[in-house]
PDB file of N, CA, C and O in Angstrom:
ATOM      1  N   MET A   1     116.061  10.203 114.828  1.00  0.00           N
ATOM      2  CA  MET A   1     115.998   9.953 113.342  1.00  0.00           C
ATOM      3  C   MET A   1     114.908  10.843 112.854  1.00  0.00           C
ATOM      4  O   MET A   1     113.895  11.067 113.516  1.00  0.00           O
ATOM      5  N   VAL A   2     115.155  11.360 111.638  1.00  0.00           N
ATOM      6  CA  VAL A   2     114.150  12.192 110.876  1.00  0.00           C
ATOM      7  C   VAL A   2     113.328  11.319 109.962  1.00  0.00           C
ATOM      8  O   VAL A   2     113.867  10.505 109.212  1.00  0.00           O
ATOM      9  N   VAL A   3     112.023  11.488 110.026  1.00  0.00           N
ATOM     10  CA  VAL A   3     111.182  10.784 109.195  1.00  0.00           C
ATOM     11  C   VAL A   3     110.252  11.699 108.346  1.00  0.00           C
ATOM     12  O   VAL A   3     109.999  12.839 108.734  1.00  0.00           O
ATOM     13  N   ILE A   4     109.754  11.210 107.214  1.00  0.00           N
ATOM     14  CA  ILE A   4     108.802  11.851 106.376  1.00  0.00           C
ATOM     15  C   ILE A   4     107.454  11.075 106.523  1.00  0.00           C
ATOM     16  O   ILE A   4     107.348   9.904 106.156  1.00  0.00           O
ATOM     17  N   ARG A   5     106.450  11.774 107.068  1.00  0.00           N
ATOM     18  CA  ARG A   5     105.317  11.051 107.333  1.00  0.00           C
ATOM     19  C   ARG A   5     104.045  11.976 107.159  1.00  0.00           C
ATOM     20  O   ARG A   5     104.165  13.188 106.978  1.00  0.00           O
ATOM     21  N   LEU A   6     102.827  11.342 107.223  1.00  0.00           N
ATOM     22  CA  LEU A   6     101.629  12.021 107.094  1.00  0.00           C
ATOM     23  C   LEU A   6     101.155  12.565 108.436  1.00  0.00           C
ATOM     24  O   LEU A   6     101.310  11.892 109.455  1.00  0.00           O
ATOM     25  N   SER A   7     100.596  13.734 108.461  1.00  0.00           N
ATOM     26  CA  SER A   7      99.942  14.348 109.577  1.00  0.00           C
ATOM     27  C   SER A   7      98.453  14.715 109.242  1.00  0.00           C
ATOM     28  O   SER A   7      98.119  15.529 108.381  1.00  0.00           O
ATOM     29  N   ARG A   8      97.610  13.999 110.047  1.00  0.00           N
ATOM     30  CA  ARG A   8      96.183  14.173 109.680  1.00  0.00           C
ATOM     31  C   ARG A   8      95.611  15.420 110.090  1.00  0.00           C
ATOM     32  O   ARG A   8      95.949  15.949 111.149  1.00  0.00           O
ATOM     33  N   GLY A   9      94.695  15.961 109.251  1.00  0.00           N
ATOM     34  CA  GLY A   9      93.946  17.231 109.582  1.00  0.00           C
ATOM     35  C   GLY A   9      92.612  16.952 108.951  1.00  0.00           C
ATOM     36  O   GLY A   9      92.269  15.842 108.544  1.00  0.00           O
ATOM     37  N   GLY A  10      91.860  18.082 108.898  1.00  0.00           N
ATOM     38  CA  GLY A  10      90.496  17.949 108.270  1.00  0.00           C
ATOM     39  C   GLY A  10      89.484  17.689 109.325  1.00  0.00           C
ATOM     40  O   GLY A  10      89.754  17.873 110.511  1.00  0.00           O
ATOM     41  N   THR A  11      88.289  17.254 108.911  1.00  0.00           N
ATOM     42  CA  THR A  11      87.247  17.016 109.909  1.00  0.00           C
ATOM     43  C   THR A  11      86.911  15.512 109.861  1.00  0.00           C
ATOM     44  O   THR A  11      87.488  14.732 109.104  1.00  0.00           O
ATOM     45  N   LYS A  12      85.905  15.150 110.750  1.00  0.00           N
ATOM     46  CA  LYS A  12      85.495  13.777 110.810  1.00  0.00           C
ATOM     47  C   LYS A  12      84.977  13.346 109.421  1.00  0.00           C
ATOM     48  O   LYS A  12      84.209  14.095 108.819  1.00  0.00           O
ATOM     49  N   HIS A  13      85.325  12.293 108.944  1.00  0.00           N
ATOM     50  CA  HIS A  13      84.920  11.687 107.720  1.00  0.00           C
ATOM     51  C   HIS A  13      85.383  12.469 106.398  1.00  0.00           C
ATOM     52  O   HIS A  13      84.927  12.188 105.289  1.00  0.00           O
ATOM     53  N   SER A  14      86.259  13.398 106.602  1.00  0.00           N
ATOM     54  CA  SER A  14      86.866  14.262 105.538  1.00  0.00           C
ATOM     55  C   SER A  14      88.247  14.535 105.843  1.00  0.00           C
ATOM     56  O   SER A  14      88.618  15.663 106.167  1.00  0.00           O
ATOM     57  N   PRO A  15      89.105  13.442 105.741  1.00  0.00           N
ATOM     58  CA  PRO A  15      90.530  13.604 106.168  1.00  0.00           C
ATOM     59  C   PRO A  15      91.312  14.349 105.103  1.00  0.00           C
ATOM     60  O   PRO A  15      91.051  14.226 103.907  1.00  0.00           O
ATOM     61  N   LYS A  16      92.245  15.099 105.557  1.00  0.00           N
ATOM     62  CA  LYS A  16      93.262  15.745 104.695  1.00  0.00           C
ATOM     63  C   LYS A  16      94.549  15.618 105.450  1.00  0.00           C
ATOM     64  O   LYS A  16      94.576  15.692 106.679  1.00  0.00           O
ATOM     65  N   TYR A  17      95.668  15.420 104.680  1.00  0.00           N
ATOM     66  CA  TYR A  17      96.899  15.085 105.364  1.00  0.00           C
ATOM     67  C   TYR A  17      98.037  16.108 104.826  1.00  0.00           C
ATOM     68  O   TYR A  17      98.044  16.549 103.677  1.00  0.00           O
ATOM     69  N   ARG A  18      98.924  16.398 105.742  1.00  0.00           N
ATOM     70  CA  ARG A  18     100.196  17.158 105.350  1.00  0.00           C
ATOM     71  C   ARG A  18     101.282  16.142 105.265  1.00  0.00           C
ATOM     72  O   ARG A  18     101.350  15.230 106.089  1.00  0.00           O
ATOM     73  N   VAL A  19     102.118  16.275 104.304  1.00  0.00           N
ATOM     74  CA  VAL A  19     103.387  15.463 104.289  1.00  0.00           C
ATOM     75  C   VAL A  19     104.426  16.244 104.989  1.00  0.00           C
ATOM     76  O   VAL A  19     104.859  17.279 104.483  1.00  0.00           O
ATOM     77  N   THR A  20     104.860  15.792 106.154  1.00  0.00           N
ATOM     78  CA  THR A  20     105.752  16.609 106.921  1.00  0.00           C
ATOM     79  C   THR A  20     107.011  15.866 107.223  1.00  0.00           C
ATOM     80  O   THR A  20     107.030  14.635 107.228  1.00  0.00           O
ATOM     81  N   VAL A  21     108.083  16.609 107.481  1.00  0.00           N
ATOM     82  CA  VAL A  21     109.383  16.039 107.884  1.00  0.00           C
ATOM     83  C   VAL A  21     109.520  16.404 109.367  1.00  0.00           C
ATOM     84  O   VAL A  21     109.433  17.569 109.753  1.00  0.00           O
ATOM     85  N   ALA A  22     109.736  15.373 110.177  1.00  0.00           N
ATOM     86  CA  ALA A  22     109.755  15.520 111.581  1.00  0.00           C
ATOM     87  C   ALA A  22     110.652  14.620 112.301  1.00  0.00           C
ATOM     88  O   ALA A  22     111.113  13.622 111.748  1.00  0.00           O
ATOM     89  N   ASP A  23     110.926  14.937 113.543  1.00  0.00           N
ATOM     90  CA  ASP A  23     111.684  13.963 114.394  1.00  0.00           C
ATOM     91  C   ASP A  23     110.808  12.799 114.786  1.00  0.00           C
ATOM     92  O   ASP A  23     109.665  12.994 115.198  1.00  0.00           O
ATOM     93  N   SER A  24     111.337  11.558 114.660  1.00  0.00           N
ATOM     94  CA  SER A  24     110.470  10.335 114.904  1.00  0.00           C
ATOM     95  C   SER A  24     110.035  10.266 116.335  1.00  0.00           C
ATOM     96  O   SER A  24     109.142   9.468 116.620  1.00  0.00           O
ATOM     97  N   ARG A  25     110.548  10.984 117.229  1.00  0.00           N
ATOM     98  CA  ARG A  25     110.188  10.927 118.632  1.00  0.00           C
ATOM     99  C   ARG A  25     109.061  11.854 118.891  1.00  0.00           C
ATOM    100  O   ARG A  25     108.515  11.791 119.993  1.00  0.00           O
ATOM    101  N   ARG A  26     108.616  12.774 117.939  1.00  0.00           N
ATOM    102  CA  ARG A  26     107.538  13.637 118.123  1.00  0.00           C
ATOM    103  C   ARG A  26     106.156  13.028 117.769  1.00  0.00           C
ATOM    104  O   ARG A  26     106.117  12.063 117.007  1.00  0.00           O
ATOM    105  N   ALA A  27     105.155  13.490 118.231  1.00  0.00           N
ATOM    106  CA  ALA A  27     103.757  12.980 117.876  1.00  0.00           C
ATOM    107  C   ALA A  27     103.530  13.166 116.384  1.00  0.00           C
ATOM    108  O   ALA A  27     104.105  14.083 115.797  1.00  0.00           O
ATOM    109  N   ALA A  28     102.748  12.368 115.775  1.00  0.00           N
ATOM    110  CA  ALA A  28     102.536  12.485 114.370  1.00  0.00           C
ATOM    111  C   ALA A  28     101.876  13.851 114.010  1.00  0.00           C
ATOM    112  O   ALA A  28     102.169  14.381 112.938  1.00  0.00           O
ATOM    113  N   THR A  29     101.009  14.430 114.855  1.00  0.00           N
ATOM    114  CA  THR A  29     100.411  15.666 114.588  1.00  0.00           C
ATOM    115  C   THR A  29     101.025  16.718 115.382  1.00  0.00           C
ATOM    116  O   THR A  29     100.410  17.779 115.487  1.00  0.00           O
ATOM    117  N   GLY A  30     102.225  16.567 115.995  1.00  0.00           N
ATOM    118  CA  GLY A  30     102.922  17.475 116.729  1.00  0.00           C
ATOM    119  C   GLY A  30     103.856  18.452 115.962  1.00  0.00           C
ATOM    120  O   GLY A  30     103.583  18.801 114.813  1.00  0.00           O
ATOM    121  N   LYS A  31     104.882  18.856 116.571  1.00  0.00           N
ATOM    122  CA  LYS A  31     105.850  19.719 115.979  1.00  0.00           C
ATOM    123  C   LYS A  31     106.633  19.042 114.772  1.00  0.00           C
ATOM    124  O   LYS A  31     107.048  17.884 114.809  1.00  0.00           O
ATOM    125  N   TYR A  32     106.766  19.813 113.818  1.00  0.00           N
ATOM    126  CA  TYR A  32     107.439  19.298 112.623  1.00  0.00           C
ATOM    127  C   TYR A  32     108.577  20.234 112.235  1.00  0.00           C
ATOM    128  O   TYR A  32     108.694  21.334 112.776  1.00  0.00           O
ATOM    129  N   ILE A  33     109.462  19.775 111.246  1.00  0.00           N
ATOM    130  CA  ILE A  33     110.530  20.591 110.807  1.00  0.00           C
ATOM    131  C   ILE A  33     110.088  21.277 109.548  1.00  0.00           C
ATOM    132  O   ILE A  33     110.410  22.454 109.381  1.00  0.00           O
ATOM    133  N   GLU A  34     109.396  20.656 108.674  1.00  0.00           N
ATOM    134  CA  GLU A  34     109.098  21.353 107.357  1.00  0.00           C
ATOM    135  C   GLU A  34     107.804  20.559 106.788  1.00  0.00           C
ATOM    136  O   GLU A  34     107.635  19.363 107.026  1.00  0.00           O
ATOM    137  N   ILE A  35     106.960  21.292 106.060  1.00  0.00           N
ATOM    138  CA  ILE A  35     105.924  20.715 105.301  1.00  0.00           C
ATOM    139  C   ILE A  35     106.347  20.584 103.854  1.00  0.00           C
ATOM    140  O   ILE A  35     106.759  21.571 103.245  1.00  0.00           O
ATOM    141  N   VAL A  36     106.256  19.375 103.279  1.00  0.00           N
ATOM    142  CA  VAL A  36     106.752  19.289 101.908  1.00  0.00           C
ATOM    143  C   VAL A  36     105.653  18.926 100.941  1.00  0.00           C
ATOM    144  O   VAL A  36     105.901  18.781  99.744  1.00  0.00           O
ATOM    145  N   GLY A  37     104.466  18.781 101.431  1.00  0.00           N
ATOM    146  CA  GLY A  37     103.347  18.520 100.556  1.00  0.00           C
ATOM    147  C   GLY A  37     102.042  18.344 101.277  1.00  0.00           C
ATOM    148  O   GLY A  37     101.930  18.550 102.485  1.00  0.00           O
ATOM    149  N   SER A  38     101.022  17.941 100.470  1.00  0.00           N
ATOM    150  CA  SER A  38      99.684  17.638 101.086  1.00  0.00           C
ATOM    151  C   SER A  38      99.105  16.513 100.243  1.00  0.00           C
ATOM    152  O   SER A  38      99.511  16.263  99.108  1.00  0.00           O
ATOM    153  N   TYR A  39      98.101  15.827 100.879  1.00  0.00           N
ATOM    154  CA  TYR A  39      97.533  14.634 100.284  1.00  0.00           C
ATOM    155  C   TYR A  39      96.001  14.718 100.667  1.00  0.00           C
ATOM    156  O   TYR A  39      95.694  14.820 101.854  1.00  0.00           O
ATOM    157  N   ASN A  40      95.086  14.678  99.731  1.00  0.00           N
ATOM    158  CA  ASN A  40      93.659  14.614 100.008  1.00  0.00           C
ATOM    159  C   ASN A  40      93.063  13.423  99.290  1.00  0.00           C
ATOM    160  O   ASN A  40      92.821  13.433  98.083  1.00  0.00           O
ATOM    161  N   PRO A  41      92.828  12.341 100.133  1.00  0.00           N
ATOM    162  CA  PRO A  41      92.438  11.107  99.548  1.00  0.00           C
ATOM    163  C   PRO A  41      91.007  11.132  98.908  1.00  0.00           C
ATOM    164  O   PRO A  41      90.626  10.272  98.114  1.00  0.00           O
ATOM    165  N   LEU A  42      90.263  12.174  99.316  1.00  0.00           N
ATOM    166  CA  LEU A  42      88.855  12.221  98.743  1.00  0.00           C
ATOM    167  C   LEU A  42      88.795  13.376  97.772  1.00  0.00           C
ATOM    168  O   LEU A  42      87.698  13.896  97.571  1.00  0.00           O
ATOM    169  N   ALA A  43      89.824  13.808  97.176  1.00  0.00           N
ATOM    170  CA  ALA A  43      89.729  14.868  96.099  1.00  0.00           C
ATOM    171  C   ALA A  43      88.919  14.412  94.945  1.00  0.00           C
ATOM    172  O   ALA A  43      88.963  13.288  94.445  1.00  0.00           O
ATOM    173  N   SER A  44      88.105  15.495  94.542  1.00  0.00           N
ATOM    174  CA  SER A  44      87.256  15.226  93.326  1.00  0.00           C
ATOM    175  C   SER A  44      87.233  16.437  92.472  1.00  0.00           C
ATOM    176  O   SER A  44      87.474  17.560  92.915  1.00  0.00           O
ATOM    177  N   GLY A  45      86.941  16.186  91.249  1.00  0.00           N
ATOM    178  CA  GLY A  45      86.939  17.317  90.226  1.00  0.00           C
ATOM    179  C   GLY A  45      88.319  17.811  89.913  1.00  0.00           C
ATOM    180  O   GLY A  45      89.206  17.015  89.607  1.00  0.00           O
ATOM    181  N   ASN A  46      88.532  19.167  89.983  1.00  0.00           N
ATOM    182  CA  ASN A  46      89.712  19.831  89.649  1.00  0.00           C
ATOM    183  C   ASN A  46      90.696  19.924  90.933  1.00  0.00           C
ATOM    184  O   ASN A  46      91.829  20.396  90.840  1.00  0.00           O
ATOM    185  N   ASP A  47      90.182  19.454  92.071  1.00  0.00           N
ATOM    186  CA  ASP A  47      91.027  19.502  93.304  1.00  0.00           C
ATOM    187  C   ASP A  47      92.167  18.594  93.129  1.00  0.00           C
ATOM    188  O   ASP A  47      91.956  17.442  92.752  1.00  0.00           O
ATOM    189  N   PRO A  48      93.469  19.049  93.392  1.00  0.00           N
ATOM    190  CA  PRO A  48      94.574  18.132  93.341  1.00  0.00           C
ATOM    191  C   PRO A  48      94.529  17.247  94.573  1.00  0.00           C
ATOM    192  O   PRO A  48      94.364  17.705  95.703  1.00  0.00           O
ATOM    193  N   GLY A  49      94.677  16.012  94.314  1.00  0.00           N
ATOM    194  CA  GLY A  49      94.711  15.064  95.369  1.00  0.00           C
ATOM    195  C   GLY A  49      96.022  14.951  96.098  1.00  0.00           C
ATOM    196  O   GLY A  49      96.098  14.706  97.302  1.00  0.00           O
ATOM    197  N   LEU A  50      97.087  15.149  95.270  1.00  0.00           N
ATOM    198  CA  LEU A  50      98.439  14.968  95.823  1.00  0.00           C
ATOM    199  C   LEU A  50      99.321  16.190  95.337  1.00  0.00           C
ATOM    200  O   LEU A  50      99.497  16.436  94.143  1.00  0.00           O
ATOM    201  N   VAL A  51      99.820  16.877  96.296  1.00  0.00           N
ATOM    202  CA  VAL A  51     100.832  17.985  95.972  1.00  0.00           C
ATOM    203  C   VAL A  51     102.125  17.729  96.795  1.00  0.00           C
ATOM    204  O   VAL A  51     102.180  17.813  98.022  1.00  0.00           O
ATOM    205  N   LEU A  52     103.098  17.425  96.023  1.00  0.00           N
ATOM    206  CA  LEU A  52     104.437  17.140  96.682  1.00  0.00           C
ATOM    207  C   LEU A  52     105.567  18.032  96.041  1.00  0.00           C
ATOM    208  O   LEU A  52     105.621  18.199  94.822  1.00  0.00           O
ATOM    209  N   ASP A  53     106.438  18.579  96.891  1.00  0.00           N
ATOM    210  CA  ASP A  53     107.656  19.307  96.356  1.00  0.00           C
ATOM    211  C   ASP A  53     108.721  18.203  96.243  1.00  0.00           C
ATOM    212  O   ASP A  53     109.414  17.893  97.212  1.00  0.00           O
ATOM    213  N   LEU A  54     108.832  17.634  95.075  1.00  0.00           N
ATOM    214  CA  LEU A  54     109.657  16.489  94.998  1.00  0.00           C
ATOM    215  C   LEU A  54     111.196  16.884  95.275  1.00  0.00           C
ATOM    216  O   LEU A  54     111.963  16.081  95.805  1.00  0.00           O
ATOM    217  N   ALA A  55     111.572  18.111  94.899  1.00  0.00           N
ATOM    218  CA  ALA A  55     112.984  18.596  95.141  1.00  0.00           C
ATOM    219  C   ALA A  55     113.266  18.583  96.646  1.00  0.00           C
ATOM    220  O   ALA A  55     114.337  18.140  97.063  1.00  0.00           O
ATOM    221  N   LYS A  56     112.348  19.047  97.446  1.00  0.00           N
ATOM    222  CA  LYS A  56     112.530  19.054  98.882  1.00  0.00           C
ATOM    223  C   LYS A  56     112.588  17.642  99.494  1.00  0.00           C
ATOM    224  O   LYS A  56     113.385  17.325 100.377  1.00  0.00           O
ATOM    225  N   VAL A  57     111.661  16.814  98.940  1.00  0.00           N
ATOM    226  CA  VAL A  57     111.505  15.403  99.451  1.00  0.00           C
ATOM    227  C   VAL A  57     112.845  14.697  99.157  1.00  0.00           C
ATOM    228  O   VAL A  57     113.377  14.029 100.044  1.00  0.00           O
ATOM    229  N   GLU A  58     113.400  14.824  97.946  1.00  0.00           N
ATOM    230  CA  GLU A  58     114.627  14.114  97.585  1.00  0.00           C
ATOM    231  C   GLU A  58     115.805  14.688  98.379  1.00  0.00           C
ATOM    232  O   GLU A  58     116.747  13.970  98.712  1.00  0.00           O
ATOM    233  N   SER A  59     115.741  15.977  98.675  1.00  0.00           N
ATOM    234  CA  SER A  59     116.767  16.659  99.536  1.00  0.00           C
ATOM    235  C   SER A  59     116.729  16.066 100.898  1.00  0.00           C
ATOM    236  O   SER A  59     117.801  15.769 101.424  1.00  0.00           O
ATOM    237  N   TRP A  60     115.646  15.868 101.505  1.00  0.00           N
ATOM    238  CA  TRP A  60     115.525  15.363 102.822  1.00  0.00           C
ATOM    239  C   TRP A  60     115.928  13.853 102.792  1.00  0.00           C
ATOM    240  O   TRP A  60     116.577  13.394 103.731  1.00  0.00           O
ATOM    241  N   ILE A  61     115.588  13.130 101.818  1.00  0.00           N
ATOM    242  CA  ILE A  61     115.978  11.732 101.735  1.00  0.00           C
ATOM    243  C   ILE A  61     117.563  11.586 101.645  1.00  0.00           C
ATOM    244  O   ILE A  61     118.188  10.705 102.237  1.00  0.00           O
ATOM    245  N   ALA A  62     118.118  12.537 100.850  1.00  0.00           N
ATOM    246  CA  ALA A  62     119.561  12.502 100.645  1.00  0.00           C
ATOM    247  C   ALA A  62     120.249  12.863 102.033  1.00  0.00           C
ATOM    248  O   ALA A  62     121.391  12.458 102.254  1.00  0.00           O
ATOM    249  N   LYS A  63     119.597  13.579 102.916  1.00  0.00           N
ATOM    250  CA  LYS A  63     120.148  13.903 104.189  1.00  0.00           C
ATOM    251  C   LYS A  63     119.875  12.822 105.207  1.00  0.00           C
ATOM    252  O   LYS A  63     120.344  12.892 106.343  1.00  0.00           O
ATOM    253  N   GLY A  64     119.128  11.840 104.808  1.00  0.00           N
ATOM    254  CA  GLY A  64     118.937  10.646 105.712  1.00  0.00           C
ATOM    255  C   GLY A  64     117.565  10.451 106.209  1.00  0.00           C
ATOM    256  O   GLY A  64     117.363   9.531 107.000  1.00  0.00           O
ATOM    257  N   ALA A  65     116.593  11.218 105.830  1.00  0.00           N
ATOM    258  CA  ALA A  65     115.343  11.164 106.298  1.00  0.00           C
ATOM    259  C   ALA A  65     114.681   9.875 105.795  1.00  0.00           C
ATOM    260  O   ALA A  65     114.879   9.546 104.625  1.00  0.00           O
ATOM    261  N   GLN A  66     113.911   9.122 106.589  1.00  0.00           N
ATOM    262  CA  GLN A  66     113.254   7.835 106.155  1.00  0.00           C
ATOM    263  C   GLN A  66     111.745   8.164 105.938  1.00  0.00           C
ATOM    264  O   GLN A  66     111.054   8.606 106.855  1.00  0.00           O
ATOM    265  N   PRO A  67     111.269   7.931 104.698  1.00  0.00           N
ATOM    266  CA  PRO A  67     109.829   8.078 104.510  1.00  0.00           C
ATOM    267  C   PRO A  67     109.086   6.848 104.993  1.00  0.00           C
ATOM    268  O   PRO A  67     109.590   5.725 104.960  1.00  0.00           O
ATOM    269  N   SER A  68     107.864   7.108 105.445  1.00  0.00           N
ATOM    270  CA  SER A  68     106.935   6.056 105.973  1.00  0.00           C
ATOM    271  C   SER A  68     106.494   5.172 104.655  1.00  0.00           C
ATOM    272  O   SER A  68     106.580   5.644 103.522  1.00  0.00           O
ATOM    273  N   PRO A  69     106.056   3.961 104.896  1.00  0.00           N
ATOM    274  CA  PRO A  69     105.625   3.133 103.725  1.00  0.00           C
ATOM    275  C   PRO A  69     104.565   3.907 102.835  1.00  0.00           C
ATOM    276  O   PRO A  69     104.626   3.843 101.607  1.00  0.00           O
ATOM    277  N   ARG A  70     103.623   4.618 103.473  1.00  0.00           N
ATOM    278  CA  ARG A  70     102.593   5.330 102.743  1.00  0.00           C
ATOM    279  C   ARG A  70     103.134   6.485 101.936  1.00  0.00           C
ATOM    280  O   ARG A  70     102.835   6.662 100.755  1.00  0.00           O
ATOM    281  N   VAL A  71     103.906   7.227 102.593  1.00  0.00           N
ATOM    282  CA  VAL A  71     104.618   8.353 101.915  1.00  0.00           C
ATOM    283  C   VAL A  71     105.529   7.900 100.787  1.00  0.00           C
ATOM    284  O   VAL A  71     105.673   8.597  99.782  1.00  0.00           O
ATOM    285  N   LYS A  72     106.128   6.763 100.946  1.00  0.00           N
ATOM    286  CA  LYS A  72     106.993   6.270  99.867  1.00  0.00           C
ATOM    287  C   LYS A  72     106.224   5.962  98.591  1.00  0.00           C
ATOM    288  O   LYS A  72     106.674   6.215  97.474  1.00  0.00           O
ATOM    289  N   SER A  73     104.990   5.379  98.828  1.00  0.00           N
ATOM    290  CA  SER A  73     104.073   5.109  97.702  1.00  0.00           C
ATOM    291  C   SER A  73     103.542   6.368  97.135  1.00  0.00           C
ATOM    292  O   SER A  73     103.240   6.383  95.942  1.00  0.00           O
ATOM    293  N   LEU A  74     103.391   7.466  97.891  1.00  0.00           N
ATOM    294  CA  LEU A  74     102.969   8.672  97.406  1.00  0.00           C
ATOM    295  C   LEU A  74     104.039   9.394  96.544  1.00  0.00           C
ATOM    296  O   LEU A  74     103.752  10.018  95.522  1.00  0.00           O
ATOM    297  N   ILE A  75     105.234   9.266  97.015  1.00  0.00           N
ATOM    298  CA  ILE A  75     106.362   9.784  96.278  1.00  0.00           C
ATOM    299  C   ILE A  75     106.480   9.231  94.931  1.00  0.00           C
ATOM    300  O   ILE A  75     106.688   9.958  93.960  1.00  0.00           O
ATOM    301  N   HIS A  76     106.336   7.808  94.836  1.00  0.00           N
ATOM    302  CA  HIS A  76     106.339   7.095  93.570  1.00  0.00           C
ATOM    303  C   HIS A  76     105.217   7.596  92.646  1.00  0.00           C
ATOM    304  O   HIS A  76     105.398   7.786  91.443  1.00  0.00           O
ATOM    305  N   LYS A  77     104.104   7.789  93.246  1.00  0.00           N
ATOM    306  CA  LYS A  77     102.893   8.290  92.464  1.00  0.00           C
ATOM    307  C   LYS A  77     103.198   9.728  91.916  1.00  0.00           C
ATOM    308  O   LYS A  77     102.923  10.001  90.747  1.00  0.00           O
ATOM    309  N   ALA A  78     103.724  10.579  92.697  1.00  0.00           N
ATOM    310  CA  ALA A  78     104.056  11.949  92.257  1.00  0.00           C
ATOM    311  C   ALA A  78     105.084  11.956  91.187  1.00  0.00           C
ATOM    312  O   ALA A  78     104.965  12.707  90.219  1.00  0.00           O
ATOM    313  N   GLN A  79     106.159  11.092  91.336  1.00  0.00           N
ATOM    314  CA  GLN A  79     107.118  11.010  90.322  1.00  0.00           C
ATOM    315  C   GLN A  79     106.583  10.428  88.944  1.00  0.00           C
ATOM    316  O   GLN A  79     107.015  10.797  87.852  1.00  0.00           O
ATOM    317  N   LYS A  80     105.697   9.576  89.106  1.00  0.00           N
ATOM    318  CA  LYS A  80     104.996   9.023  87.888  1.00  0.00           C
ATOM    319  C   LYS A  80     104.194  10.041  87.213  1.00  0.00           C
ATOM    320  O   LYS A  80     104.207  10.111  85.984  1.00  0.00           O
ATOM    321  N   ASN A  81     103.456  10.882  87.975  1.00  0.00           N
ATOM    322  CA  ASN A  81     102.714  11.876  87.432  1.00  0.00           C
ATOM    323  C   ASN A  81     103.468  13.026  86.772  1.00  0.00           C
ATOM    324  O   ASN A  81     103.064  13.582  85.751  1.00  0.00           O
ATOM    325  N   ALA A  82     104.655  13.366  87.456  1.00  0.00           N
ATOM    326  CA  ALA A  82     105.538  14.371  86.942  1.00  0.00           C
ATOM    327  C   ALA A  82     106.172  13.892  85.630  1.00  0.00           C
ATOM    328  O   ALA A  82     106.388  14.711  84.737  1.00  0.00           O
ATOM    329  N   ALA A  83     106.475  12.602  85.483  1.00  0.00           N
ATOM    330  CA  ALA A  83     107.038  12.017  84.309  1.00  0.00           C
ATOM    331  C   ALA A  83     106.075  12.132  83.056  1.00  0.00           C
ATOM    332  O   ALA A  83     106.440  12.400  81.912  1.00  0.00           O
ATOM    333  N   GLU A  84     104.810  11.887  83.468  1.00  0.00           N
ATOM    334  CA  GLU A  84     103.768  11.854  82.486  1.00  0.00           C
ATOM    335  C   GLU A  84     103.570  13.367  81.887  1.00  0.00           C
ATOM    336  O   GLU A  84     103.440  13.552  80.677  1.00  0.00           O
ATOM    337  N   LYS A  85     103.559  14.340  82.764  1.00  0.00           N
ATOM    338  CA  LYS A  85     103.379  15.732  82.356  1.00  0.00           C
ATOM    339  C   LYS A  85     104.537  16.196  81.544  1.00  0.00           C
ATOM    340  O   LYS A  85     104.391  17.082  80.701  1.00  0.00           O
ATOM    341  N   ALA A  86     105.690  15.620  81.773  1.00  0.00           N
ATOM    342  CA  ALA A  86     106.937  16.225  81.038  1.00  0.00           C
ATOM    343  C   ALA A  86     107.045  15.529  79.709  1.00  0.00           C
ATOM    344  O   ALA A  86     107.951  15.823  78.929  1.00  0.00           O
TER     345      ALA A  86
END
């Protein structure tokens, strides 16, 4: 099964995440199919905290990819932000 999940990066006490599309049997930080965005929970100032390519995410979901619960909430947040900007 293909999943959309977070892959942790960054340093100790300063996490940064990639939103990746991967096979569910792979390790969370292992090989992935595609990177569809990034998430920085500690973003401040002008740094974007959440960057998602919604077109790619929706395309993968249409193909059957299952987002993790956290990624699902980030998708809703990104859609809300995109609707406010439009």
